[in-house]
C-alpha positions in Angstrom: -88.6 24.2 205.3 -88.9 20.1 206.6 -85.6 19.0 205.8 -83.8 22.3 206.0 -80.4 21.2 207.1 -80.5 18.3 204.7 -81.8 19.5 201.7 -85.0 17.8 201.9 -83.1 14.1 202.0 -84.4 13.5 205.4 -87.2 15.6 206.8 -89.2 15.3 210.6 -91.8 12.3 209.3 -88.4 10.0 208.1 -86.9 10.7 211.3 -90.3 9.9 213.5 -90.4 6.7 211.3 -86.7 6.1 212.2 -86.6 6.3 215.2 -90.3 4.2 215.7 -88.2 1.8 214.5 -85.1 1.4 216.1 -87.0 2.5 219.6 -88.7 -0.8 218.5 -85.9 -2.9 218.0 -84.1 -1.2 221.0 -86.8 -2.6 223.4 -87.1 -5.8 221.8 -83.2 -6.6 221.9 -81.8 -4.8 225.0 -81.4 -5.2 228.4 -83.1 -1.3 229.2 -86.1 -1.7 227.3 -87.2 1.8 229.0 -84.6 3.3 227.7 -85.4 6.7 226.0 -83.4 6.3 222.8 -84.1 9.8 220.2 -82.8 12.4 218.6 -81.0 15.2 220.4 -78.4 18.3 219.6 -76.2 16.5 219.2 -77.2 14.6 216.7 -78.8 17.4 214.7 -74.9 18.8 214.5 -73.5 15.0 213.4 -76.2 15.2 210.7 -74.7 18.3 209.6 -71.8 18.1 208.9 -72.0 14.6 207.6 -75.1 15.6 205.0 -72.2 18.8 204.3 -69.8 16.1 203.6 -71.4 13.8 201.4 -72.4 17.3 199.2 -68.5 18.2 198.3 -67.3 15.0 197.9 -69.5 13.7 195.8 -71.4 11.4 197.9 -74.9 9.9 198.5 -76.3 10.9 201.7 -78.9 8.3 202.4 -76.4 5.4 201.3 -73.9 7.4 203.5 -76.0 7.4 206.8 -77.0 3.3 205.8 -73.0 2.8 205.8 -72.8 4.3 209.1 -75.9 2.1 210.9 -73.6 -0.8 209.4 -70.2 0.2 210.7 -72.1 1.0 214.5 -73.8 -2.1 214.7 -70.3 -3.7 214.2 -68.2 -1.6 216.2 -71.4 -2.2 219.3 -71.1 -5.8 218.7 -67.3 -5.4 219.1 -67.0 -3.6 222.3 -70.2 -6.2 223.7 -67.9 -9.0 222.8 -65.1 -7.7 224.8 -66.5 -5.3 227.6 -65.1 -2.3 226.4 -68.0 -1.0 229.3 -64.7 -0.6 231.0 -64.1 2.4 229.4 -67.2 4.8 231.0 -64.4 5.4 233.9 -62.2 7.2 231.8 -65.0 9.4 230.4 -65.3 12.5 233.3 -67.6 15.8 234.1 -65.1 18.0 232.1 -65.0 16.7 228.6 -69.2 16.0 228.5 -69.8 20.1 229.6 -67.4 20.7 226.7 -69.2 18.4 224.2 -72.1 20.8 226.0 -70.5 23.7 225.3 -69.9 23.5 221.9 -73.2 22.0 220.8 -74.5 24.9 222.5 -72.2 27.3 221.1 -73.3 25.9 217.8 -77.0 26.0 218.4 -76.9 29.7 219.7 -74.4 30.8 216.3 -77.3 29.4 214.1 -79.8 31.2 215.8 -78.3 34.5 215.5 -77.5 33.5 211.6 -81.2 32.7 210.8 -81.8 35.6 212.8 -80.0 37.6 210.6 -80.9 36.0 207.2 -85.0 36.4 208.3 -83.8 40.3 208.6 -82.0 40.1 205.0 -85.2 38.4 203.4 -88.2 40.1 205.6 -86.4 43.8 205.9 -88.6 45.6 208.8 -91.3 48.3 207.7 -90.5 51.2 209.4 -93.7 52.8 208.2 -96.9 51.8 206.9 -98.8 54.9 205.0 -102.6 54.2 204.1 -103.5 56.4 200.9 -107.2 57.1 200.0 -107.1 55.1 197.0 -106.1 51.7 199.3 -106.0 48.9 196.6 -106.0 45.5 198.7 -103.1 43.5 198.1 -100.5 40.9 199.9 -100.0 41.8 203.2 -96.2 42.4 204.3 -95.7 42.2 208.0 -92.8 43.1 210.1 -91.4 38.9 210.1 -88.2 40.1 211.2 -89.8 42.2 214.4 -91.3 39.5 215.2 -88.8 37.0 215.4 -86.3 39.2 217.1 -89.5 39.6 219.7 -90.2 36.1 219.9 -85.9 34.8 220.1 -85.6 37.5 223.1 -88.4 36.3 224.7 -87.9 32.7 224.6 -84.4 33.9 226.0 -85.5 35.8 229.2 -88.0 33.5 229.8 -85.7 30.4 230.2 -83.4 33.0 232.1 -85.5 34.5 234.8 -87.0 30.7 235.3 -83.7 29.5 235.9 -82.9 32.3 238.1 -86.7 31.4 239.4 -85.4 28.1 240.4 -83.0 29.6 242.9 -85.3 32.1 244.3 -86.9 32.0 247.6 -90.9 32.1 246.3 -92.7 29.6 246.4 -91.9 26.0 248.1 -89.0 24.4 246.7 -90.7 21.1 244.5 -92.9 24.0 243.2 -89.8 25.9 241.7 -88.2 22.9 241.2 -90.9 20.9 239.5 -91.0 22.9 236.2 -87.2 23.0 235.4 -87.5 20.6 232.3 -84.6 18.5 233.4 -82.5 20.6 232.9 -79.9 21.2 235.4 
């Protein structure tokens, strides 16, 4: 459902509009207009955590997002004014890998928790009995089974395509051409 993480406060349409406005402003005011700035996994995790923080403390989510924007503007201006970009050299590959691991772990946990929720809401139908006095009704498909098959199929497709990248089948450019930017 749209806005599932924020209970409808911010959905896909709001995300697209805000990203569009932000990218237009970024391309007009920045030194690198070709840089792709968009929504990503870590930002989704932050949005979910911030929404739960606002809900538990009785704060308005959208107002909090506006204040975060103002504080980010202030912090970025301070960092730029004092040339704080030299601090990037202190970030290592190790820091990046730990953060990537954390985000991956959160997404894996969410996948399995959603699968458990689907199995609870739509349990498997073990057998279908067709009786002669059939009454048309609402179909009850095996949504849980379909979700499990789609999840496992997506995982195995990604897993085997990753293995295929390092195999000896086809020329190297063909093998690495479809990795989708994932190392």
